[in-house]
C-alpha positions in Angstrom: 0.0 0.0 0.0 1.3 3.5 -0.9 2.5 5.6 2.0 -0.1 8.3 1.3 -2.9 5.8 1.5 -1.5 4.5 4.8 -1.4 8.0 6.2 -4.9 8.7 5.1 -6.2 5.5 6.7 -4.4 6.4 9.9 -5.9 9.8 10.0 -9.4 8.4 9.4 -8.9 5.9 12.2 -7.8 8.7 14.5 -10.9 10.7 13.6 -13.1 7.8 14.5 -11.3 7.4 17.8 -11.6 11.1 18.5 -15.4 11.2 18.3 -16.7 13.0 21.4 -18.6 11.0 24.1 -22.3 11.4 24.1 -24.0 13.8 26.4 -26.1 11.4 28.5 -29.4 12.8 29.9 -31.9 10.8 32.0 -35.6 11.7 31.4 -38.8 10.3 32.9 -40.1 7.6 30.6 -43.8 8.5 31.1 -44.1 12.2 31.8 -45.8 13.6 28.6 -45.5 16.1 27.1 -42.2 16.9 28.8 -40.6 13.5 28.2 -42.2 10.3 26.9 -41.7 7.5 24.5 -43.4 7.5 21.1 -42.7 4.2 19.3 -39.8 3.6 21.6 -38.4 7.0 20.6 -38.1 9.7 23.4 -39.6 13.0 22.7 -40.9 16.1 24.5 -39.8 19.5 25.6 -37.1 18.2 27.8 -35.6 16.4 24.8 -35.6 19.7 22.8 -33.5 21.4 25.5 -31.2 18.4 25.9 -30.5 18.2 22.2 -29.7 21.9 22.0 -27.3 21.6 24.9 -25.6 18.6 23.2 -25.3 20.5 19.9 -23.7 23.4 21.8 -21.2 21.1 23.3 -20.5 19.4 20.0 -21.5 16.0 21.4 -24.2 13.5 20.3 -27.1 13.1 22.6 -27.9 9.8 24.4 -31.2 9.7 26.2 -31.8 7.3 29.1 -35.5 6.9 30.1 -36.1 5.9 33.7 -39.2 4.8 35.6 -40.7 7.1 38.3 -42.9 4.5 40.0 -43.2 5.2 43.7 -41.0 3.1 46.0 -41.5 3.1 49.7 -37.8 3.0 50.5 -36.8 5.9 48.1 -37.8 9.3 46.8 -37.4 10.9 43.4 -34.6 13.0 44.8 -32.7 10.0 46.0 -33.2 8.1 42.8 -32.1 11.0 40.6 -29.0 11.5 42.8 -28.2 7.8 42.4 -28.5 8.0 38.6 -26.0 10.9 38.6 -23.6 9.5 41.2 -23.6 6.1 39.4 -22.6 7.8 36.1 -25.8 6.5 34.3 -26.2 10.1 33.1 -24.8 13.6 33.4 -28.0 15.4 33.8 -31.6 14.6 34.7 -34.6 16.6 33.3 -37.9 17.6 34.8 -36.7 18.2 38.3 -38.6 20.4 40.7 -36.4 23.3 41.7 -37.2 23.4 45.4 -34.9 24.7 48.1 -33.2 21.9 50.1 -33.3 19.2 47.3 -29.7 19.8 46.1 -27.3 19.6 49.0 -26.0 16.3 50.4 -29.1 14.0 50.4 -30.9 13.1 53.6 -29.6 9.5 53.2 -26.1 8.3 52.3 -27.0 5.8 49.6 -29.8 4.8 47.2 -30.5 2.4 44.4 -31.2 3.7 41.0 -34.7 3.5 39.5 -35.4 1.2 36.6 -33.8 2.1 33.3 -32.7 0.2 30.1 -29.8 -2.0 31.0 -30.3 -1.8 34.8 -29.9 -5.0 36.8 -32.9 -6.4 38.6 -33.8 -4.2 41.5 -32.6 -6.7 44.2 -29.3 -7.0 42.4 -28.6 -3.3 42.1 -26.0 -1.9 44.4 -26.7 1.0 46.8 -24.9 4.1 45.3 -23.1 6.6 47.6 -25.0 9.9 46.9 -23.4 13.3 46.2 -24.6 16.9 46.2 -26.4 18.1 43.2 -27.0 21.5 41.6 -29.8 22.8 39.4 -29.8 24.4 36.0 -31.8 27.5 35.2 -35.5 27.0 35.2 -37.3 26.3 31.9 -41.0 26.0 32.9 -43.2 27.2 35.7 -45.7 24.8 37.2 -49.3 26.1 37.0 -52.7 25.0 38.3 -55.5 25.6 35.9 -59.2 25.0 35.3 -60.3 22.7 32.4 -63.6 23.1 30.7 -65.6 21.5 27.8 -65.0 23.4 24.6 -67.7 26.1 24.2 -68.4 26.4 27.9 -68.7 30.0 29.3 -65.3 31.5 30.0 -63.6 31.2 33.4 -61.1 33.9 33.9 -61.5 33.9 37.7 -63.0 31.4 40.1 -65.6 34.2 40.8 -66.9 33.4 37.3 -67.8 29.8 38.3 -71.4 30.8 39.1 -73.5 27.7 39.8 -71.1 25.4 38.0 -69.5 22.6 40.0 -65.8 21.7 40.2 -64.4 18.2 40.0 -61.2 17.5 42.0 -59.3 14.4 43.2 -59.0 13.9 46.9 -55.6 14.6 48.4 -54.4 16.7 45.4 -53.3 20.3 45.2 -56.4 21.1 43.0 -58.6 19.7 45.7 -56.9 21.7 48.4 -57.3 24.9 46.5 -60.9 24.3 45.6 -61.8 23.6 49.2 -59.8 26.4 50.7 -60.4 29.2 48.2 -61.7 32.3 50.0 -62.1 30.4 53.3 -64.3 27.7 51.7 -66.5 29.8 49.5 -66.6 27.0 46.8 -67.0 24.0 49.1 -70.7 23.5 48.2 -69.8 23.3 44.5 -66.8 20.9 44.9 -67.3 17.3 43.8 -64.5 15.1 45.2 -63.3 12.0 43.3 -61.1 9.2 44.7 -57.6 8.5 43.5 -58.7 5.8 41.1 -61.1 8.1 39.2 -60.2 10.5 36.4 -62.1 13.8 36.5 -60.8 14.7 33.0 -62.1 11.4 31.6 -65.5 12.0 33.2 -65.7 15.6 32.1 -64.8 14.7 28.5 -67.3 11.8 28.3 -69.9 11.6 31.1 -71.7 8.3 31.5 -74.5 8.0 29.0 -77.9 8.9 30.3 -76.6 10.7 33.4 -76.3 14.3 34.4 -72.6 15.4 34.6 -71.5 15.6 38.2 -69.3 18.7 37.5 -68.6 21.3 34.9 -64.9 22.0 35.3 -61.8 20.4 36.7 -58.9 22.0 38.7 -55.6 20.3 37.9 -52.0 21.1 37.2 -51.8 22.0 33.5 -48.9 19.6 33.0 -51.3 16.7 33.8 -53.9 18.1 31.4 -51.3 18.5 28.7 -50.3 14.8 29.1 -54.0 13.8 29.1 -54.6 15.6 25.8 -51.7 13.8 24.2 -53.3 10.5 25.2 -56.8 11.6 24.0 -56.4 13.2 20.6 -59.6 14.9 19.5 -60.9 15.4 23.0 -63.0 18.6 23.4 -61.6 19.9 26.7 -59.7 23.2 26.9 -57.8 25.1 29.5 -59.7 28.1 30.9 -58.3 31.5 31.3 -58.0 31.1 35.1 -54.5 29.9 36.1 -52.6 30.0 39.3 -48.8 29.7 39.4 -47.7 27.1 41.9 -44.6 28.9 43.1 -42.4 26.1 41.7 -40.3 25.7 38.5 -38.8 22.8 36.6 -35.2 22.5 35.5 -32.4 20.0 34.9 -30.1 18.8 37.7 -26.4 17.6 37.6 -23.8 16.7 40.2 -22.6 19.9 41.9 -19.1 19.0 40.8 -20.1 19.3 37.1 -18.5 22.2 35.3 -19.5 21.6 31.7 -23.0 20.2 31.2 -24.9 22.6 33.5 -23.4 25.7 32.0 -24.4 24.5 28.5 -27.9 23.8 29.7 -28.1 27.2 31.4 -26.9 28.9 28.2 -29.5 27.1 26.1 -32.4 27.7 28.5 -31.6 31.4 28.9 -31.1 32.0 25.2 -34.2 30.1 24.2 -36.3 31.9 26.8 -35.1 35.3 25.6 -35.7 34.7 21.9 -39.0 32.8 22.2 -37.6 29.5 21.0 -38.5 27.8 24.3 -42.2 28.9 24.0 -42.2 27.6 20.4 -40.8 24.3 21.4 -43.4 24.0 24.2 -46.2 24.7 21.7 -44.9 22.1 19.2 -44.6 19.5 21.9 -48.1 20.2 23.4 -46.9 21.9 26.5 -49.0 24.8 27.9 -46.3 27.4 28.1 -45.9 29.0 31.6 -42.7 31.1 32.0 -40.7 30.2 35.1 -41.2 32.4 38.1 -38.4 34.3 39.9 -36.3 33.1 41.6 -35.6 29.8 39.7 -35.3 27.9 43.0 -38.1 28.4 45.5 -39.5 27.0 48.7 -42.3 25.4 46.8 -46.0 26.1 46.7 -47.7 28.0 49.5 -51.3 26.9 50.1 -52.1 30.3 51.6 -51.1 32.1 48.4 -52.8 29.5 46.2 -56.2 29.9 47.9 -56.2 33.7 47.9 -58.1 35.5 45.2 
């Protein structure tokens, strides 16, 4: 073989070896429309942000979907911290930016949640946890009212009139409905149990029955996910909305000095130029700008039930 050909092959081989490592981001497997699987392919608003960060870093994106099923011996914070500390991923999306969730965890170790390639749960080691740090916020959590299309508008709970509200027991929507203006709506609240779906019932009440309620109070993120699973449904978000005093962002290990700055830059730029709002609309997310500050103490019921 000629020397030039040998040199070119060597250069080509070096180029292959020099390919950058993927940016690995963990996302909830079933949290539409922020992150979910469509035909085994992950998509959602979180993926748009992660891809933009990977592009900015000049690295391919690798997405690791993980299960968020409740486990008695762990919390979401501990499981996310285990994913990061174990090196399964460098960032996790959709994390509530609440004060106290990022310093050294309240327990020393945790198992990771289920993810592709993970060992069976009883065979998974307990991972020593490390401090985490949040990215900039990319979405504000909002409570909203959902109505049938064509219903009279609801820009304030004062506009409810004689209409009834459906809520699920033990949820934030239920607490707000029962506590608003010192219980002014209690006579019009219909409480459902945890196994019932007020959105399903509002969209399609049982044949031959009078609907039990005329509107539903629910986090708009849950409504967005429900809409994706029920294309063609005739429910709409009303004008009344109440910020929950909590934002969503990504989280990395506190020691990270590369990925989090890239996420911050993408989030800040896309918020400023409207790209983030456009991505949200294209993915079916009701756009709610993050509140200030990015990291808060979480929702205050007193604020939520005030007019």
